[in-house]
N, C-alpha and C positions, 0 to 999 in steps of 0.2 A: 441507434448508432452504435455501430461497434468500434471501428477505430476513427474517430473523428479527426485526428490531426495527421493522418497518414501520408496524406499528399502534400501537407503543408512542409514538412521535413524533406521531403523528396525535390522541391523547388530550387532554383538557382540560388547561390549564396547572397544575391542581392535582394531576395524578396524578404520583407518584413514579416517574419514569423509573428511576431507581437500582434498581428491583426486578426489572427486566427482564433476565433472564440466559440466556444460551445455554450448555449443557454439552455439550461434546465427548463423541461417542460412540466416539472412536478414541484419545483421550488421557484416561486417567482424572485427574481433578481439573483439566484445563483449562476455565477458564470465561471467556466472553466477555460482558460486561456494557455495557448502554446506559446513559450518563448525559446530562445535560443538554447538555453541551457535548463530550463525548469517548466514544469506545468503547474500554474497557479489557480487554485480553486477559491473563490471569495465570494462570501456572503454580504449582504447590504447591511448587515446587523448582527451584533455579537450573539453566539449561541452556546449552548452548553456542549463540551465534548469530553470524550473519554478517548485515551490513545496510549498505544506504548513507542508513540514517534520519539526519536533520539533527540528532538529539540521540540520543548513545548509538549512533553508526554504528561501524562496523569489526567486528573479531572481539571479541566481548565475552561474558561469563557474565551472564543477566538471568533474570528471572522476570514480567517485566511488559512489555507492549507498549502504548503510547497512541496511539490516531488521534484527532488533535483538530482540531475545527471552527474554522475562522477565516472571517471574510467574505472575499469573493472580492476585495475591493478591499484587502486586507491588504498592509501594506508595512513591512518592517523590516529594518535591518542587523544586527540579531542575534537570528534565531529561536531558538536555543539557549537564550539568556537568557529569551524569553517563554516557553518552554515549562518551564524550570526555575522561574520564577514560578509558574505555574499548577499544577506539582506540589506545591509549597510550599503553595500555597492549598488545594490537595485534600487536604493532610496525607498526600502519598505520599512514599517514600523516592525520593531524587532520582538514586541510583546504581543499578546493576544493573537498567537498564530501557533501552527505546528509546522514542522519541517522533516522531511523524509529524505534518504539519500537512495539512488538507486544507479544500477550499471546498465539497466535495460534501455535500449534506444527508444527514445520518447515517443517517436511515431507509432510505437506499438502500445500506447496507452489506450487501453479498452475502456468504454463507458457504456452502461446500461441503466434503464429508468424502468420504474415501477409505480403505477398510481391505483389505490384503491379509495373506498369512501372513508376509510380511516386514517390513510397516511399516504405521502408520497414518498419513494425512496430513489437514490441515486447512487451508484456504484462506480468508482472510477479506480482502475486498477493497472500497474505495471508488473509482469511476472519475468522475472529471470531465475532460473534454477541451477546455475553454475556451482553454487555452493549447496546444492539440495541436501538435506539430511532427514533422518527418521526419529523422532522422539521415541525415548526408550530404549534405545539400542545403543551397544558400545561403540563409542567413536572419540575423537579427539575433543577435547572442552578446554575453556580458560577459566582461572579463578579470576576474582576481583582485581588482584594486582596485574592480571594480563599475562600469567605464567602458564605455559601450555601444561594440560594434564592429560591422564587418561581416565575416562570413566567406566572402567572394568569394575569387577567386584572390588577390588581395593584400588583407591585413588592414588596413583602414583605420579608425581612430576616428571614429566619427560623433555623438558626444556625450559630455558629462562628467557625472559625479556623477548618474547614473541614480537615480530614488527607492530601486530596491531591485532586485536579481538574483533575489529570490524572489516571484514571482507564482503563487499558489495556482490550482490547477485540479486538475491532479494525480491520477494513479492510484497509490494506495497499497496494496501487497499483503503481507499477513502469511501465511507459510507455517510452519505448525508439524508438525514431521514427528518422530512416535513410532516411533523405530527408532535404529539405528547407521549413521552415514555417515562416510566420511574426510573431510578437509578438501577435497581435490579435488573429492569429490563435490558437496560443498556449493557450490563455485563452480560445477560443472557445472549443478547445480539451479538456481540463479539465471540462468544462461545459458539454461537451456530455458524458465524463466518469462519472461524478457524475449522470447524467440521467441514464445511463446503468445500473449503482450500485443500483439506487433505484427500476428500473425495476425488476433487479435479486432478490432483497429482496422481493419485492411484491411476484413474482412467486414462491419464496420458502417457503412463509407463514411466514416470521419473522415479529415478532411483537415487538413494543416498551415494554421495560421490565417494564415501569411504568405504562401505560395507556391501553395496550392492542390494539393499534391501529396499522395498517401496518407501518412498520418502513422503513425509507428512507435511513438509515445509522446507525452508532453508535455514541457515543458521542467522540470518538477521532480518526475518519477516518483521513488518511493522504494520499496524492498522490505525485509521481514527474513524472514530464514530461521533457525527455531529448532529444534534438534534436541536430543530428549531424551538419546540415548546411553545409556539406562537399561535399556531393554527386553532382559531375558534370552531367551536362545534364540533369538534373531533373527540374521539373517546380516550381516555388514558390509558395507554397499554403497559399492561404489567407482566407480560410473559413475552418471549420471543422466540420460543424453542421451535423445533422442525416440525411440530404438531400444530403451530399457529400460522395465520395468514402472514404475519410480520416475519416470522422464521422461514415459512417456505419462500417468501420473497427474497430475503436475504441469501439464502442459501442458493437460489436459482441465479441471482445476479452475480454473487461472487464466482460461483462454479463456471458461469458463461464468461465472465471478463478475464479469469485466469485462463481459460481454455483458450480464447480468442487471442490474448497477449502471446502465450505461448505459441500457438499457431503462426502468428506472424512472424516471431522471431526464428521458427524452425524454416520457413518459408524463405526468409531472409538469408539465413545460413546456406540453404540449398542454392540460392541463386548466385551467393557470392563464390561458393566453391566451383561453381560451372564457368566462372569468369577466368 
């Protein structure tokens, strides 16, 4: 399924969005549910995860991942605090989970799955590129204190006390892998996913918003890889590069879900402008 929640968010305001669920065909018990302000992916048990999430990042044990909608003008000095506040409001346990922020319309969430004899893989993506950027090119950056800088040949401060270093646009990727992976393969899997993201943006014609070069991502992209490590009689996967079955599956699912989410957003903008 490409956009499983597309119709859910188009219904009338009195429709209970909370009742719209997607159940994985490759990970028994894995459920992705659409809520008014967030997409929640939940496993029936704790799994090992590696992520760059703004909330719950790093290598952790988790059973839930939240992709939370914020207005595209959102500015905040402390996104983790905002996410913790929302989890409390939703009566969710605030640990053993990861939280992502996105300004992408949640109906543009794309999901794809793949199953082989070695593993099952689910990819859930929202793709927004209003703050698209090209890694390695000269553009505005921020230091650890939030001061605006220029990353030319010589770094120079070009402003103080920027409103925020976090400007949502953002490509958020959740990868759920039902199988066994080494820690090194998990890093390799994220590397492959990032390569696929760059390829999808290049083929879609996304450009850096400052310099017009082909974008490789956005300034606030995030990824979470969750691995069950519980599937019996499955081989231990030690590599996840593009020449492996695992890497090829990751690449295709990431590429396809980013493209689908971007196409949905483009079509929505075209319809909106015609009205």
